[in-house]
C-alpha positions as CSV (number, residue, x, y, z in Angstrom):
1,M,2.3,213.3,78.8
2,C,-0.3,215.8,78.4
3,G,-2.5,215.9,75.3
4,I,-4.0,218.7,73.2
5,V,-6.9,218.5,70.7
6,G,-8.2,221.6,68.9
7,I,-11.0,221.7,66.2
8,I,-12.3,224.5,64.0
9,G,-15.3,222.7,62.7
10,R,-18.6,223.2,60.7
11,D,-20.7,221.8,63.6
12,D,-20.6,221.6,67.5
13,V,-17.2,220.2,68.5
14,A,-17.7,219.3,72.2
15,E,-18.2,215.7,71.7
16,R,-15.4,215.4,69.1
17,L,-13.0,217.1,71.3
18,V,-13.6,214.5,74.0
19,D,-13.1,211.7,71.3
20,G,-9.8,213.1,70.4
21,L,-8.7,213.4,74.1
22,Q,-9.7,209.8,74.6
23,R,-7.3,208.6,72.0
24,L,-4.6,210.5,73.9
25,E,-5.4,208.8,77.3
26,Y,-2.6,206.5,76.7
27,R,-0.2,209.3,77.3
28,G,-1.1,209.6,81.0
29,Y,-3.1,212.3,82.7
30,D,-4.9,213.1,85.9
31,S,-7.4,215.8,84.8
32,A,-9.0,216.8,81.6
33,G,-11.1,219.7,80.2
34,I,-12.5,221.6,77.0
35,A,-13.3,225.0,76.1
36,V,-15.7,225.9,73.4
37,A,-16.0,229.3,71.7
38,N,-19.1,230.8,70.1
39,G,-20.5,234.1,69.6
40,A,-21.7,234.4,73.2
41,G,-18.0,233.8,74.6
42,I,-16.1,230.9,75.7
43,A,-17.3,228.0,77.9
44,V,-14.9,226.0,80.0
45,R,-15.7,222.5,81.3
46,R,-13.0,220.6,83.5
47,A,-12.9,217.5,85.8
48,V,-10.3,215.8,87.8
49,G,-9.6,212.1,87.1
50,K,-10.6,210.1,84.1
51,L,-12.3,211.4,81.0
52,D,-15.3,209.6,82.2
53,N,-15.8,212.4,85.0
54,L,-15.6,215.1,82.2
55,K,-18.0,213.0,80.0
56,S,-20.5,212.8,83.0
57,D,-20.5,216.5,83.3
58,L,-20.9,217.1,79.7
59,K,-24.1,215.0,79.5
60,T,-26.1,217.7,81.3
61,D,-24.1,220.7,80.4
62,A,-22.4,220.5,77.1
63,P,-21.3,223.8,75.6
64,T,-22.0,224.7,71.9
65,G,-19.8,226.1,69.3
66,R,-17.8,225.2,66.2
67,V,-14.3,226.1,67.6
68,G,-12.7,224.4,70.7
69,I,-9.8,223.2,72.5
70,G,-9.2,220.3,74.7
71,H,-6.5,219.0,77.1
72,T,-5.5,216.0,79.3
73,R,-3.1,217.2,82.0
74,W,-0.3,215.4,83.7
75,A,0.5,217.4,86.8
76,T,3.7,219.3,87.0
77,H,3.3,222.7,88.6
78,G,0.4,222.2,91.2
79,G,-1.5,219.0,92.0
80,A,-4.3,217.3,90.3
81,T,-7.2,219.8,91.1
82,Q,-10.0,221.3,89.1
83,S,-8.4,224.8,89.3
84,N,-5.1,223.5,88.0
85,A,-6.8,221.7,85.1
86,H,-6.8,222.9,81.5
87,P,-8.1,224.9,79.8
88,H,-7.2,228.1,81.6
89,K,-9.3,231.1,81.0
90,V,-8.0,234.7,82.0
91,G,-9.8,237.8,80.6
92,C,-10.2,237.4,76.9
93,V,-7.7,234.4,76.6
94,T,-8.3,230.6,76.9
95,L,-5.4,228.4,76.6
96,V,-4.1,224.9,76.8
97,H,-0.4,224.2,77.2
98,N,2.0,221.1,77.2
99,G,5.5,221.6,78.4
100,I,7.1,223.6,81.1
101,I,7.5,227.4,81.3
102,E,10.7,228.0,83.1
103,N,10.3,231.6,83.9
104,H,6.7,231.4,85.1
105,W,7.5,232.5,88.6
106,A,9.1,235.7,87.5
107,L,6.1,236.3,85.3
108,R,3.8,235.5,88.1
109,V,5.4,238.0,90.4
110,E,5.0,240.7,87.6
111,L,1.3,239.9,87.1
112,E,0.6,240.2,90.8
113,A,2.2,243.5,91.1
114,L,-0.1,244.5,88.2
115,G,-3.1,243.3,90.4
116,V,-3.8,240.1,88.4
117,R,-5.0,237.4,90.8
118,L,-4.4,233.8,89.4
119,S,-6.7,231.0,90.4
120,S,-4.2,228.0,89.9
121,E,-0.6,227.0,90.7
122,T,0.3,226.2,87.1
123,D,2.8,227.9,84.8
124,S,0.1,227.6,82.1
125,E,-2.3,230.0,83.5
126,V,0.6,232.4,83.9
127,A,1.0,232.2,80.1
128,A,-2.8,232.9,79.7
129,A,-2.7,235.8,82.0
130,W,0.4,237.3,80.3
131,L,-1.1,237.1,77.0
132,D,-4.3,238.8,78.2
133,Q,-2.2,241.7,79.4
134,L,-0.4,241.9,76.2
135,L,-3.6,242.2,74.4
136,G,-4.1,245.6,75.9
137,R,-0.8,246.8,74.7
138,A,-0.3,245.4,71.2
139,E,-1.8,246.6,68.1
140,N,-3.6,243.3,67.2
141,L,-3.7,239.7,68.3
142,D,-0.8,238.5,66.1
143,E,1.6,241.0,67.7
144,A,0.6,240.2,71.1
145,F,1.0,236.4,70.5
146,Q,4.4,236.9,69.1
147,Q,5.3,238.9,72.2
148,L,4.1,236.2,74.4
149,L,6.4,233.7,72.7
150,D,9.3,235.9,72.8
151,T,8.7,236.2,76.6
152,L,8.2,232.6,77.5
153,V,11.4,230.6,78.3
154,G,11.0,226.8,78.4
155,S,9.0,224.3,76.4
156,Y,5.4,224.5,75.1
157,A,2.8,223.5,72.7
158,L,0.0,226.1,72.8
159,A,-3.4,226.3,71.5
160,V,-5.4,229.5,72.3
161,V,-8.9,230.8,71.6
162,F,-10.0,234.4,72.2
163,E,-13.3,235.9,73.4
164,G,-15.0,237.8,70.6
165,Y,-13.0,235.8,67.9
166,P,-15.3,232.6,67.5
167,D,-13.5,231.4,64.3
168,L,-9.9,231.8,65.3
169,M,-7.3,229.7,67.1
170,F,-3.5,230.4,67.4
171,V,-1.1,227.5,68.1
172,A,2.6,227.4,68.9
173,R,5.4,224.9,69.4
174,Q,8.7,225.1,71.1
175,G,10.2,221.7,72.4
176,S,6.8,220.0,72.6
177,P,5.2,218.5,69.6
178,L,2.1,219.9,67.8
179,A,0.6,218.8,64.4
180,I,-2.2,220.4,62.3
181,G,-4.6,218.3,60.5
182,Y,-6.4,219.5,57.4
183,G,-10.0,218.5,56.6
184,P,-11.8,218.7,53.1
185,G,-12.4,222.2,51.7
186,V,-9.3,223.9,53.1
187,E,-8.4,225.2,49.7
188,G,-11.8,226.9,49.0
189,G,-14.1,227.8,51.8
190,A,-15.8,226.2,54.6
191,A,-13.0,223.6,56.0
192,E,-12.3,221.8,59.2
193,I,-9.0,222.2,60.8
194,F,-7.5,220.1,63.6
195,V,-4.7,220.4,66.1
196,G,-3.2,217.8,68.1
197,S,-0.2,217.0,70.1
198,D,-0.2,213.4,68.6
199,A,-1.2,212.4,65.1
200,L,-3.2,209.6,66.8
201,A,-5.6,212.2,68.1
202,L,-6.2,213.4,64.6
203,A,-6.6,209.9,62.9
204,P,-10.5,209.9,63.2
205,F,-10.8,213.4,61.7
206,T,-8.1,213.6,58.8
207,D,-5.1,211.8,57.3
208,Q,-3.6,215.0,56.0
209,V,-1.2,216.5,58.7
210,S,1.7,219.0,58.9
211,Y,4.1,219.1,61.9
212,L,5.1,222.4,63.4
213,E,8.8,223.0,63.9
214,D,10.3,224.5,67.0
215,G,9.6,228.1,67.1
216,D,6.7,228.0,64.7
217,W,3.3,229.5,65.4
218,A,0.1,229.5,63.4
219,A,-3.1,231.5,63.0
220,I,-5.8,229.1,62.1
221,R,-9.2,230.0,60.5
222,P,-11.8,227.9,58.6
223,D,-10.6,229.1,55.3
224,R,-6.9,229.2,55.8
225,V,-3.8,228.2,58.0
226,E,-0.9,230.8,58.1
227,I,2.3,229.3,59.7
228,F,5.1,231.7,60.8
229,D,8.6,230.9,62.0
230,R,10.2,232.5,65.3
231,Q,11.1,235.7,63.4
232,G,7.5,236.0,62.2
233,A,8.3,235.0,58.6
234,P,5.6,233.0,56.7
235,V,6.7,229.5,56.1
236,T,5.4,226.4,54.6
237,R,5.4,223.0,56.3
238,A,4.7,219.9,54.2
239,V,1.5,218.2,54.4
240,L,2.0,214.5,54.9
241,T,-0.5,211.6,54.5
242,I,-0.6,209.6,57.7
243,A,-1.7,205.9,57.9
244,A,-5.2,205.6,59.2
245,E,-5.3,204.2,62.6
246,D,-9.0,204.2,63.5
247,S,-8.8,200.7,65.0
248,V,-6.0,201.0,67.2
249,V,-7.8,202.2,70.4
250,D,-9.7,199.0,70.3
251,K,-8.5,196.4,72.9
252,G,-10.3,193.6,71.0
253,P,-10.7,190.6,73.3
254,W,-8.1,191.6,75.8
255,P,-8.7,193.2,79.1
256,H,-5.9,195.7,78.7
257,Y,-4.0,197.3,76.0
258,M,-0.7,196.1,77.6
259,R,-2.0,192.6,77.3
260,K,-3.1,193.0,73.7
261,E,0.4,194.6,72.7
262,I,2.3,191.8,74.4
263,E,0.3,189.3,72.3
264,E,0.9,191.5,69.2
265,Q,4.7,191.0,69.3
266,P,5.1,188.1,66.8
267,E,3.1,190.2,64.3
268,S,4.9,193.4,65.0
269,L,8.5,191.8,65.0
270,G,7.5,189.9,61.7
271,R,6.6,193.4,60.2
272,L,9.8,195.0,61.1
273,L,11.8,191.9,60.0
274,G,10.4,192.2,56.5
275,T,11.9,195.7,56.3
276,L,15.3,194.5,57.5
277,V,15.9,190.9,56.0
278,D,15.5,189.2,52.7
279,P,14.5,185.6,54.0
280,G,14.8,184.2,50.6
281,A,18.5,185.2,50.1
282,N,19.0,185.0,54.0
283,A,20.6,188.5,53.7
284,L,20.1,192.0,55.0
285,K,17.9,194.3,52.8
286,P,19.6,197.5,51.7
287,L,19.7,199.2,55.1
288,L,21.0,202.6,56.3
289,E,22.9,203.1,53.2
290,E,23.6,206.8,54.1
291,I,25.7,205.6,57.1
292,D,29.1,204.0,56.8
293,F,30.0,202.2,59.9
294,A,33.6,201.4,58.7
295,A,34.9,204.9,59.5
296,A,33.4,205.1,63.0
297,D,35.7,205.1,65.9
298,R,32.9,204.4,68.4
299,I,29.1,204.2,68.5
300,I,27.2,206.3,71.1
301,L,23.8,204.8,72.2
302,L,21.3,207.2,73.9
303,G,17.9,206.5,75.4
304,C,15.8,206.9,78.4
305,G,13.8,204.2,80.5
306,T,13.2,201.0,78.5
307,A,15.0,202.5,75.5
308,H,18.0,202.9,77.5
309,Y,17.9,199.2,78.5
310,A,17.5,198.3,74.7
311,C,20.7,200.3,74.1
312,H,22.5,198.5,77.0
313,L,21.8,195.1,75.4
314,A,22.6,196.3,71.9
315,S,26.0,197.4,73.2
316,Y,26.9,193.9,73.7
317,W,25.8,192.9,70.2
318,I,27.6,195.7,68.5
319,E,31.0,195.1,70.4
320,E,30.6,191.4,69.5
321,L,29.5,191.5,65.9
322,A,30.9,194.9,64.7
323,R,34.1,195.0,66.7
324,C,33.5,198.6,67.5
325,P,33.6,200.3,70.9
326,V,30.3,201.4,72.3
327,E,29.4,204.1,74.8
328,I,25.9,203.9,76.3
329,D,24.4,206.7,78.2
330,L,21.1,208.2,79.7
331,A,20.1,210.8,77.2
332,S,19.0,213.0,80.2
333,E,22.7,212.8,81.5
334,Y,24.5,212.9,78.3
335,R,23.0,216.2,77.2
336,Y,24.6,218.1,80.2
337,R,28.1,216.7,79.9
338,D,30.7,218.2,77.7
339,R,32.0,215.0,76.1
340,P,35.1,214.9,74.0
341,L,34.2,214.0,70.3
342,T,36.4,213.2,67.5
343,G,33.7,213.8,64.8
344,R,34.0,210.1,63.8
345,E,31.2,209.0,66.1
346,I,28.0,207.5,64.9
347,V,25.1,208.4,67.4
348,I,22.1,206.1,67.7
349,A,19.1,207.8,69.6
350,V,16.4,205.3,70.5
351,S,12.8,206.4,71.5
352,Q,9.3,204.8,71.1
353,S,7.4,208.0,70.6
354,G,10.3,210.0,68.8
355,E,9.4,212.9,71.2
356,T,11.4,212.2,74.2
357,A,12.6,215.6,75.3
358,D,16.0,214.6,76.9
359,T,16.8,212.4,73.8
360,L,15.6,214.9,71.2
361,S,17.8,217.7,73.0
362,A,20.9,215.3,73.2
363,L,20.6,214.5,69.4
364,T,20.1,218.1,68.5
365,A,23.2,219.2,70.5
366,L,25.1,216.7,68.5
367,S,24.3,218.2,65.1
368,G,27.4,218.8,63.2
369,R,29.6,217.3,65.8
370,V,29.7,213.6,64.9
371,A,29.7,211.5,61.7
372,A,26.0,210.6,61.6
373,R,22.9,210.6,63.9
374,L,20.6,207.6,63.6
375,A,17.0,207.5,65.1
376,V,15.3,204.2,66.0
377,V,11.7,205.2,66.5
378,N,8.2,204.0,66.2
379,V,7.0,207.4,64.7
380,P,8.7,208.1,61.4
381,T,7.2,211.8,61.5
382,S,8.3,212.5,65.1
383,S,10.6,215.3,66.1
384,I,13.7,212.9,66.7
385,A,13.1,211.2,63.3
386,R,13.1,214.6,61.6
387,E,16.2,215.7,63.4
388,A,18.2,212.5,62.6
389,D,20.2,212.0,59.5
390,A,18.7,208.5,59.1
391,I,16.0,206.6,60.8
392,L,14.9,202.9,61.4
393,E,11.1,202.6,61.9
394,L,10.1,200.0,64.4
395,Q,6.8,199.1,62.5
396,A,5.2,198.3,65.9
397,G,2.0,200.4,65.1
398,P,0.7,202.5,68.1
399,E,1.5,201.5,71.6
400,I,-1.2,202.6,74.1
401,G,-0.1,201.0,77.3
402,V,2.2,203.2,79.1
403,A,4.6,200.4,79.9
404,S,6.4,199.6,76.7
405,T,6.3,196.1,75.4
406,K,6.2,195.7,71.5
407,A,8.3,198.9,71.0
408,F,11.0,197.4,73.3
409,T,11.3,194.2,71.4
410,G,11.1,196.3,68.2
411,Q,14.1,198.2,69.4
412,L,16.0,195.2,70.1
413,M,15.4,193.7,66.6
414,A,16.3,197.0,64.9
415,L,19.5,197.4,67.0
416,M,20.4,193.8,66.1
417,A,20.2,194.6,62.4
418,V,22.3,197.8,63.0
419,A,24.9,195.4,64.7
420,L,24.9,193.2,61.8
421,K,25.0,196.1,59.2
422,A,28.0,197.6,61.1
423,G,29.7,194.4,61.3
424,R,29.4,193.9,57.5
425,D,30.6,197.4,56.9
426,R,33.7,197.0,59.1
427,G,34.7,193.5,57.7
428,A,34.1,192.0,61.2
429,L,31.6,189.3,60.0
430,C,32.5,186.7,57.4
431,D,29.6,185.6,55.2
432,A,29.1,182.5,57.1
433,R,28.7,184.2,60.4
434,L,26.6,187.0,59.0
435,A,24.3,184.4,57.5
436,E,24.1,182.5,60.7
437,A,23.2,185.6,62.7
438,I,20.5,186.6,60.1
439,T,19.0,183.1,60.4
440,E,18.8,183.6,64.2
441,L,17.3,187.0,63.7
442,T,14.7,185.6,61.2
443,S,13.6,183.1,64.0
444,V,12.7,185.8,66.6
445,P,9.0,186.1,65.7
446,R,8.6,182.4,66.1
447,I,10.5,182.3,69.4
448,V,8.3,185.0,70.7
449,A,5.1,183.3,69.6
450,D,6.2,180.0,71.3
451,T,7.0,182.1,74.5
452,L,3.6,183.4,74.7
453,R,2.3,179.8,75.3
454,L,3.7,180.2,78.7
455,V,0.9,182.4,79.9
456,P,-0.6,179.9,82.3
457,A,2.7,179.1,83.9
458,V,3.6,182.6,84.3
459,E,0.2,183.6,85.7
460,T,0.7,181.0,88.3
461,A,4.1,182.3,89.2
462,A,2.8,185.9,89.3
463,R,0.2,185.0,91.9
464,R,3.2,184.1,94.4
465,L,5.3,187.1,93.5
466,A,2.3,189.7,93.9
467,E,2.5,189.0,97.7
468,A,6.0,190.3,97.8
469,S,7.1,193.8,99.0
470,D,10.5,193.5,97.3
471,L,11.6,191.6,94.2
472,Y,15.0,191.0,92.8
473,F,16.1,190.1,89.2
474,L,19.4,188.6,88.2
475,G,21.1,188.2,84.9
476,R,24.7,188.0,83.5
477,D,26.2,189.5,80.3
478,V,23.3,190.0,77.7
479,H,20.6,189.0,80.2
480,Y,21.6,191.7,82.8
481,P,20.0,194.5,80.7
482,I,16.9,192.2,80.4
483,A,16.9,192.0,84.2
484,R,17.0,195.8,84.5
485,E,14.0,196.0,82.1
486,A,12.1,193.4,84.1
487,A,12.6,195.3,87.3
488,L,11.4,198.6,85.7
489,K,8.4,196.8,84.3
490,M,7.6,195.5,87.7
491,K,7.8,198.8,89.3
492,E,5.9,200.7,86.7
493,I,2.7,198.7,86.8
494,S,2.6,196.7,89.9
495,Y,4.2,199.3,92.3
496,I,6.3,196.6,93.9
497,H,9.9,197.6,94.8
498,A,12.1,195.7,92.3
499,E,15.8,196.0,91.8
500,A,18.0,194.1,89.1
501,Y,21.6,193.2,89.6
502,A,24.3,191.6,87.4
503,A,24.6,188.2,89.1
504,G,28.3,188.4,89.5
505,E,27.9,191.5,91.8
506,L,25.9,189.5,94.5
507,K,28.9,189.3,96.8
508,H,29.5,193.0,96.5
509,G,26.6,194.0,98.5
510,P,23.2,193.0,97.2
511,I,23.2,189.6,98.7
512,A,22.8,191.3,102.2
513,L,19.1,192.0,101.1
514,I,18.3,188.3,100.7
515,D,16.6,186.5,103.6
516,E,13.9,183.8,104.0
517,G,11.2,183.9,101.3
518,T,12.7,186.9,99.2
519,P,11.6,186.3,95.6
520,V,14.6,186.3,93.1
521,V,14.0,185.9,89.4
522,V,17.1,184.6,87.6
523,F,17.4,184.9,83.8
524,D,19.5,181.8,83.1
525,N,22.7,182.0,81.0
526,L,23.7,179.6,78.2
527,G,27.2,178.6,77.1
528,A,30.3,179.6,79.1
529,L,28.3,181.6,81.8
530,H,25.8,179.0,82.5
531,E,27.7,177.4,85.4
532,K,28.5,180.8,87.0
533,T,24.8,181.9,86.9
534,A,23.9,178.5,88.4
535,S,26.4,179.3,91.2
536,N,25.0,182.8,91.8
537,T,21.5,181.1,92.0
538,A,22.7,178.7,94.5
539,E,24.0,181.5,96.8
540,V,20.7,183.2,97.0
541,A,18.8,179.8,97.4
542,A,21.2,178.9,100.3
543,R,20.0,182.0,102.2
544,G,16.3,181.2,101.8
545,A,15.4,183.1,98.6
546,E,12.4,181.9,96.6
547,V,13.9,181.6,93.2
548,V,12.2,181.8,89.9
549,R,14.4,180.6,87.2
550,I,13.7,181.5,83.6
551,G,15.4,179.5,80.7
552,P,15.3,176.8,78.2
553,E,16.6,174.0,80.4
554,E,14.4,171.4,82.0
555,G,13.7,172.2,85.5
556,A,13.3,175.9,85.0
557,A,10.2,177.4,86.6
558,L,9.4,179.1,83.4
559,R,10.9,177.2,80.6
560,T,11.4,179.2,77.4
561,P,11.8,177.8,73.9
562,E,15.2,176.8,72.5
563,A,16.9,179.8,70.8
564,G,20.1,181.1,69.7
565,P,22.3,183.3,72.0
566,H,21.0,186.5,70.4
567,A,17.3,185.4,70.2
568,T,17.2,184.2,73.8
569,G,16.8,187.8,75.1
570,F,13.6,188.3,73.1
571,A,12.1,185.4,74.9
572,Y,13.2,186.6,78.3
573,A,11.9,190.0,77.5
574,V,8.4,188.6,76.8
575,V,8.4,186.5,80.0
576,A,9.4,189.8,81.9
577,Q,6.5,191.6,80.4
578,L,4.1,188.9,81.3
579,L,5.3,188.5,84.9
580,A,4.9,192.3,85.4
581,Y,1.4,192.2,83.7
582,F,0.0,189.4,85.7
583,V,1.4,190.6,89.0
584,A,-0.3,193.9,88.5
585,V,-3.5,192.2,87.5
586,E,-3.4,190.3,90.8
587,K,-2.8,193.4,92.8
588,G,-5.5,195.2,90.9
589,T,-3.5,198.3,89.7
590,D,-4.3,200.3,86.7
591,V,-2.2,198.4,84.1
592,D,-2.6,200.7,81.2
593,Q,-2.2,204.0,83.0
594,P,-0.1,203.5,86.1
595,R,0.0,206.2,88.7
596,N,2.4,209.2,88.1
597,L,3.6,207.9,84.7
598,A,3.1,209.3,81.2
599,K,3.7,207.4,77.9
600,S,5.7,210.1,76.1
601,V,7.9,212.3,78.2
602,T,8.1,215.5,76.4
603,V,9.3,217.7,79.3
604,E,12.5,217.4,81.3
C-alpha cells in the first residue's frame, strides 16, 4: 500500500526515482508521481494509473536535479485523480506521504480560515500546507518540521523537499515503515543517500540500510544523515546489510508474478525446511530456544487476511500436537478488545510483510502483558520482527503478486514447526510421534512439486468456473481454513463472489444457496471425516450443484498426491492458488495487481 522513494544523488535522479517506484508496484497503487529539486525550484510530475503513464510523460518533460522524491498512491482520502496524486506541492514545501492523518479535517478547516486553498481531497496535502504555514513562524526548518510532527495525529511516513534547499530532504516515520539507504562516500563527502518505504526499492542502489523507529525523523544531506527521536534528541539507528534482490522483479518465463511465485513454492519451502529440520537426524533444529511453551496456559494466534487463515489451520495442529489451548483472532479486532490475560500466554503474530498495521498494533499493545511474543514474518528487519521477542523467518524471498501464495505455505510450514516445538516442550509428543511428524513435514516440498503437475487439469476446471457468478468452497476440520483461503484467493483476483463453509454447516443455512449448476469446490477429508464429507458432497450434488472434488482418491476431479494428514493441506493450498489464478486469467483480470487491493496494508 503506497510507496515512497527518495534520492539525494550525484546526477539527475528522475529516471532512478521511477525505477525505484517500479519495484514498489506490487504494493498496489492507482497513481504515481515524482518531484525533483534543483536551484531553479521544484518540478512535480504526476499521472493517474500505471507507472507507464508517468514514464510516457517524462519522455518529453523530465525534470532535472540531484534530489528528488517519488510516490505510488493507493487512494484513501479522495479518488484516483491527478490532483490527489503525490507529490503535493504547497508554497515552499513538496511532500509525499504514506499513512492516514486522522486530524486532517480539523487542520484543513484552520488552513481555510487562514485563506489557504487546497487543490486536492487528500490528508497529505493538508500536511504539506500546514508545514508551509509553520515555516513562516518557526526559526528554522528543523523547528518547523518538529512542530508539524507534534501536530499530526495518525500514521505517516513522510519525505519532504523544500524550495531553495536543493541538497536537503526531511523524512519521518510514525506507524508506517521507512528506511534510509547509504551509498558510497557517506563518511567523507559526496555521497548518495536513498529513502524507501520498502528495502526492495533500495536494493538496486545500496545494500546498507537503517530503519527508522516510530517517532524518528531525519535531516538528510549529501554529506550526512542526522536522525532524531520524537523528543528531538539525536539517535543512532544501526546500519544493516540487506541481501541483494536485483533479480526478484523479473518474472522470468512466467506471464505473471503470481504464477512464478506459485511455481517457486517447492524451492521456498525447501529453504525454510532447511532452517527448521535436520533431515539426517530426522529432528528439529534448535528452534525458538528463547521461548518455553511448557509454561504457557494458552497460545494466541493473530493475523489478517491470508495470515489469519494460516493461524486458523495452525490452531488445529497446535491443539493436536502440543495439547495447548489456542485462541485465534483477527488482529484488526483483537487490538480493540480488553481481553483478560494471565501473563502466561504466548502470542504468535503472523504477517508476510511484517508491516501489517493492525497486527503490529496488537503486538505492541501486548508488550509486557504476556510471556512471549513470536513473529512469523518474511522480512526479518520489518517492524513486527523488531517488536517481537523472537522471530521465525519464512525464507520465501520477496513476494510481488498481491495475492499471497508462497508466503502462505511458508506460514503453514513455520507454524507446523512451532506446533512440534511446543509439543516437545510440553511433553505432549513421544519421540516416535515427533519423528513421524518431522518425516511428514520433510515431505512437503516434494508434495507441493507433485501437486504442481496438476496444472493442465486445474486449467481445464478453471475454464468452467470462470463462467460462474458465485462459487462455494467446502471443507471439514483442517481443510475448512483451506476452503476459506481458497474463497479469498478467488475473490481477490477473479472478482467472482466466493464463500467458504465448514461442510457440516450446510444444513444450517448455506444449502439454500445451492441450485442447478452452482459450482461447489470440495476439499476432501481423509480418515474419520471422509464419509461425512462425502455425505455433504452428495447433499449439494442432489440439488444440482456442479461439484469439483479435490483429493487423493481415484475419481476426484483434481487428484492430489498421496500425503500425510498434515501435509495434505499444503497440496490443497496449491490447488486453490492455481484455481484462482487460472480463473482470473480466463476472465482477463489484473492478476498481480487486482483492483482496490494493496500488498502490504500499512494503514488501518
